[in-house]
C-alpha positions, 0 to 999 in steps of 0.5 A: 967680671967674666960675662956669660955667654949662651951661645957658646956650644958643648961638647962633652964627655959623658959616663953613662953610669955616673948620671945619677947617685947610687942610692936614686930611685932608679937603680932600685925600680933597674934592680926589682924589674932584675928579679922580677919575671918579664915573660908575659911582658917578652911574649909579643914580640916576633923579632929575631935576633939576625933577620931584617928588622928592627930591634924590639925595646927591650919590655924591662926598660919600658916597664923600668921608664913607666914606673919611673915616670909614673913616680914623679907625676909623668903620665905624659907618653910625650913626657917621657920621651922628652925627659929620656933626651935630657933627665938623667935618670931616664938617660942613665935608664936607656943607656942614653936611647930615645924612644918615640911616644907611640912606643912608649904609649902603646907598651902601656895598655897592650900587655894588660894581663903582664901587669896584673903579673907582675903586680901579683909577683910584687905582692909576694915580694912583699910578702916574703920582706913581711910587708902583708899579713893579709890580717887586717883589709883597708877598702876604700873608693875615690873617684879621678877625674876622666879624660873629658869635658862635662861639654861632652855629653850629648842626649841620642839626637846631637849622638846621631847628627855627629855620628852621620857627620862623622860617617860623610867627613870618612867618605869624603876623605876617602874618596879624596885622590889628589895631591902630593906625598906630603898632602896625601899625608896629612890627609890620611892622618886627618881620615884616621882621625876622622875615624877614631873619633866615627868609631867613639860615637859609635861607642857612644852610642853603645854607652848611652843604652846602657845609662839608659838601662833602669829609667824611665819617661823623662830621664830616659829620655835626658839620657847623655853620654860623653861624646870622648870618653863615652864609658865614663860616668858623671859621679860626684868630687870630693870638691862637691861638684861633678866630672867625668870620672871612673871609680877606683877602688883600692884594698890596702893591708894595714901590716905597711900601707901596699895597695894588695888590689885595686880596679875600676868601675864605672859605678858612682856608687860604693854599694855594690863594690865591696864584693868584686873586691874581695873578689880580686884581693882572693885571685891576687893573694890566692886567699881572702883577708881575716878581717875588712875594713871599710865605711857606710859607702859599702857596710850595706845589710846583703855585702855585711851577711855575704862578706861574712859568709866566706870567713872573713870579719867585717867592720865598719860603718853601718848606714844610717836611715833615721834621717831617711825614715822621719822625711817620710814620716814628714811627707805621710804627715805622721805624728810621733805619737803613731811612728812605727816603735808604738807599735806593739808587736804580737808574737802569739799572733804574729800581729801588730796593735797600734796605739788606739788598739786596732790590730794589722796583720801580715803581708806575705814577707819578702825574703833576700840574703841579709833580711825579711821584711815582713809588711803589717795592714791594719783594716781600711775601715777601722783606719776611716772609724779611727778618732787617731786618723788624723795623726796616724794614717791622713794620706793613707786609703788602704790602712795604716801600715808597719814594716818589720826587718827579721835580719840575719844571724851574721847582720845581727852577729854584725851590729853587735860587732860594731858595739864593742870598744875593739871594733870601733877602736880598729875603725877609728884606723881605717882612715888613715891607712885606707885614705892613704893611698888615694892622696898618694896616688892622686898628690904624689903620682898626679893621677888626678886625673886620667891620661888615656880613654875608656874603661879597660885603658883606665884600669892600665893605668890605675894598675900603672899608677897602684904598682908604682906606689908599691914599688915606693913602699919597699924602696922606702922599707926593703931597699934604702935599709937593705943599702944603708945595712950593705954600707955600714957592714 
């Protein structure tokens, strides 16, 4: 029996072209990047051929490496560097080059506009292939954890103390001058780390003021931000817990499940994200979709009206407020017989008549984009002498009030549309299409947590992930089919 000898060293020839199979995704990625215009990535390069200095790494290679890495769930620049030393697909792409992780990391975040342009170009390729029509776009949001722990959130007093300590450390390190070369290099690294921490704390102080906006009293005093990623916000996760996160908004064309736009925000609510998403779709494709499908988190009345006025048919589930009304009636001590629906509206006098026969007069209406809201109030003396006061308005001193809401025509049209079988059937398809890219990006690409800190860098990483997702759909729907067709002819 031959023993296993792992102490030996082998010297073997490597034929780079044969490192991977002909149908390996790395070949598809390299072929695709060769067909796209990467000029925006090349413009910042200052190295000149024939002049002293190190040659720049080809941006096409760096783009291809990151697309391959994200497709395999790798978001660490250090891990990409390691794979360049042993993984056949990475070695084939790089031609056996080894690229420093600093170069890989810097490239990922320094070309945000070029990356946006690349995303748009790929949409054009997918549109020509018939995978993109914009007849129906599904929109959804998902929370992705930030690169920060929950215990890094601090109030103002703690931030100021830590910031002062960071400043003193930077000052002390900058004043040290003794030591050999090694200790000086170590001190320089420590000083750089201390300066970066000081900068993060200064950004955290600025973000704290943003968090405080709109708050008062104890809520304002209790406001906190993260020391490590000040721009992240605490958001509810799918498992019911809370964590520092960013809100990733993804718009997906229903034809073949292609992502047409992606955005990242600090808002824990989706209510204000629909109109920016529509603007991104227009920016990326040059037009708005014929139909936009989304869930109740986005379909507040203002969004319904604004989207409709842009010529887009909106399909969605409007948020229900019945349970909120029930809670309000309970708190005010109103019995079921004296709920607002039992008050009779008299159009000729623009008044309401209560079940006891008393009139409620209108107060100055409030108008918004989506509706006109008018409050109607009974006279206080009428309510004080009413035998039904204990059931109607036991806690009111100014008399019973009723709110009348007159929705805009667009809102009425939307509600009528959502009563039709056609709209309900379309809405049933939303989950399988809109939520699929979210699940793919988290499960297949591994982006459950950002690897980068800050809103701008999180946006860049989300764009890389969605670009990778679209490339994978191009490989599946175009590249492999064309290869099989060529192989059989």
